[in-house]
C-alpha positions in Angstrom: 86.4 116.4 122.5 85.7 116.9 118.9 87.0 114.3 116.5 87.8 114.6 112.8 87.6 111.2 111.3 88.8 110.4 107.7 87.4 107.3 106.2 87.3 105.4 102.8 84.6 103.1 101.8 83.3 100.8 99.1 80.0 102.3 98.0 78.8 99.1 96.3 78.3 97.6 99.8 76.0 100.4 101.1 72.8 102.0 100.3 74.5 105.4 100.3 76.3 107.3 103.1 73.4 108.8 105.0 71.3 106.9 107.5 68.1 105.4 106.0 65.5 103.2 107.6 66.0 99.4 107.1 69.1 100.0 104.9 72.8 99.4 105.4 74.6 102.7 105.1 78.0 104.1 105.9 76.7 106.4 108.6 74.6 103.7 110.1 77.5 101.3 110.4 79.8 104.0 111.8 77.3 105.1 114.4 76.6 101.5 115.3 80.3 100.9 115.9 80.7 104.1 117.9 77.7 103.1 120.1 79.5 99.9 121.1 82.4 102.1 122.2 80.1 104.3 124.4 80.1 107.2 121.9 76.5 108.3 121.5 75.1 111.1 119.3 75.0 112.0 115.6 77.9 112.0 113.3 78.3 114.7 110.7 79.6 113.8 107.2 81.3 116.4 104.9 78.9 115.4 102.1 76.4 112.8 101.2 77.1 110.1 98.7 74.5 108.0 96.9 74.2 104.2 96.6 77.3 102.7 94.8 79.3 106.0 95.0 82.6 105.5 96.7 84.9 107.6 98.8 88.7 107.6 99.4 88.6 110.5 101.9 85.2 111.2 103.5 85.4 113.4 106.6 83.2 112.9 109.6 83.0 114.9 112.8 81.6 113.8 116.2 82.1 114.4 119.9 83.6 111.8 122.2 83.3 111.5 126.0 86.3 112.2 128.3 87.0 108.5 129.0 88.2 108.2 125.4 91.3 110.3 125.9 93.4 107.6 124.3 92.5 108.4 120.7 95.2 106.0 119.3 93.4 103.1 121.0 90.0 104.5 119.8 91.3 104.5 116.2 92.5 100.9 116.5 89.3 99.6 118.1 87.1 101.4 115.6 89.0 99.9 112.7 88.3 96.4 114.0 84.6 97.1 114.5 84.0 98.6 111.1 85.1 95.6 109.1 86.4 95.3 105.5 84.4 97.9 103.6 85.0 101.0 105.7 88.6 102.0 106.3 89.7 104.3 109.1 92.5 106.4 107.6 92.9 109.1 110.2 91.4 110.1 113.6 92.4 113.4 115.1 91.3 115.8 117.8 90.2 119.2 116.5 88.8 122.4 117.7 85.3 122.1 119.2 83.8 124.4 116.5 84.9 122.1 113.7 82.0 120.9 111.5 82.8 118.3 108.8 80.2 119.8 106.5 80.0 123.5 107.2 83.8 124.0 107.8 84.6 122.5 104.4 85.7 125.0 101.7 86.4 122.7 98.8 85.2 119.3 97.7 86.9 117.2 95.1 85.4 114.2 93.2 86.8 111.9 90.6 84.9 110.0 88.0 86.7 107.0 86.4 85.9 105.9 82.9 87.6 102.8 81.5 88.5 102.5 77.9 88.6 98.7 78.3 85.4 96.7 79.0 84.7 96.1 82.7 85.2 92.6 84.2 83.7 90.9 87.2 86.5 92.3 89.4 86.2 96.0 88.6 82.6 96.4 87.4 81.5 98.0 90.6 84.3 100.6 90.5 84.5 102.0 87.0 82.3 102.9 84.0 83.3 101.6 80.6 82.8 104.0 77.7 84.6 103.5 74.3 85.8 105.9 71.7 86.6 108.9 74.0 87.4 112.2 72.3 89.7 113.5 75.1 90.5 116.8 73.4 86.8 117.6 72.9 86.1 116.6 76.5 88.7 118.9 77.8 87.5 121.8 75.8 83.9 121.3 76.8 84.7 120.8 80.5 86.1 124.3 80.8 82.7 125.7 80.1 81.6 124.4 83.5 84.2 126.3 85.5 82.9 129.3 87.3 79.9 130.4 89.4 76.5 129.4 87.9 73.0 128.4 88.7 73.3 124.7 88.2 69.5 124.1 88.6 69.4 122.2 85.2 72.2 120.0 86.4 70.4 118.6 89.4 68.3 115.5 90.0 64.7 116.4 90.9 63.6 115.6 94.4 66.1 117.8 96.2 65.2 121.3 97.2 68.3 123.2 98.3 68.1 126.8 99.5 70.1 127.8 96.4 71.1 126.1 93.2 74.1 128.4 92.7 77.4 126.6 93.0 81.0 127.5 92.0 83.2 125.0 90.2 86.8 126.0 90.7 88.3 123.5 88.2 87.5 120.6 86.0 90.4 118.5 84.8 90.1 115.5 82.4 93.1 113.4 81.7 94.2 109.9 80.6 95.9 107.6 82.9 96.8 104.2 81.3 93.5 102.8 80.1 91.4 105.2 82.1 89.9 108.7 81.6 89.8 110.5 84.8 87.4 113.4 85.4 88.4 115.6 88.4 86.0 118.2 89.8 86.7 120.7 92.5 83.9 123.0 93.8 82.6 124.6 96.9 79.7 122.1 97.0 77.4 120.2 94.6 73.8 119.7 93.9 72.2 116.2 94.0 73.7 114.1 91.2 75.2 117.2 89.7 78.6 115.5 88.8 77.0 112.4 87.3 74.8 114.6 85.1 77.7 116.7 84.0 79.8 113.6 83.2 77.0 112.1 81.2 76.5 115.4 79.2 80.3 115.6 78.5 80.4 112.0 77.3 77.5 112.8 74.9 79.5 115.7 73.5 82.5 113.3 73.1 80.2 110.9 71.2 79.0 113.7 68.9 75.4 113.4 70.2 75.4 116.8 71.9 77.4 119.9 71.3 79.3 122.5 73.4 76.5 124.9 72.4 74.0 122.5 74.0 76.1 122.5 77.2 76.1 126.3 77.3 72.3 126.4 76.9 71.7 123.9 79.7 74.3 125.6 81.9 72.5 129.0 81.5 69.1 127.4 82.2 67.9 128.2 78.7 67.0 124.6 77.8 66.9 121.2 79.6 68.6 119.1 77.0 69.7 116.0 78.8 68.8 114.6 82.2 70.8 111.4 81.9 73.1 110.4 84.8 76.4 108.6 84.4 76.4 105.4 86.5 77.2 105.9 90.2 79.9 103.2 90.3 82.5 105.4 88.6 82.2 108.2 91.1 84.5 108.8 94.1 84.5 111.5 96.7 88.3 112.0 96.8 89.2 115.0 99.0 87.7 117.6 101.4 89.6 120.8 102.0 89.4 123.0 105.0 90.8 126.4 105.9 94.0 126.1 107.8 
């Protein structure tokens, strides 16, 4: 049977989501727990998150053997094995052709900026930035919506087949003492969101302009390579065709 597993995790406790040699990762811990339950084989994640990046709704697919027909018990047992930093939110049987990554049609991320200074209890989960110009941020962010070659908004070291991506929407709003960046796209390049957030914050600070953003977006000039810190970033939702 094919399983669709939805999990949340604290990215500050892992060296990213994908398995890496001699590192504690989300995928590594999940596969270790599944192996204890007699479930062998690779897990497929909807998307890869870097070290210190969190998720509230990561989706994972994997096959289970016939003896695990009691999926309610499987969910309960898996919860116990995964500990405090990976939460099992949902476990469901899906069609055998389901693929957590390739079946996804939209991916949503949120980036959280605090207007108040971070403290020891929230430092790993927000990014503090003062003097936010929300109206300017909202205006600039609309430039990013659409289908573009985001080659100049990608961290070097990755070589995807194509650097063209489509951003369906960018919403920036204030909630209490936080500024929330919400991105929805078909998929993203490596560190694309963190680079876009950093660029937008520089526009808010008056260091860069909307014209600078347009130049980098259209691959006319590489103006800023800075990345916003990873701790404010959350993979928040994966959407699939019904």
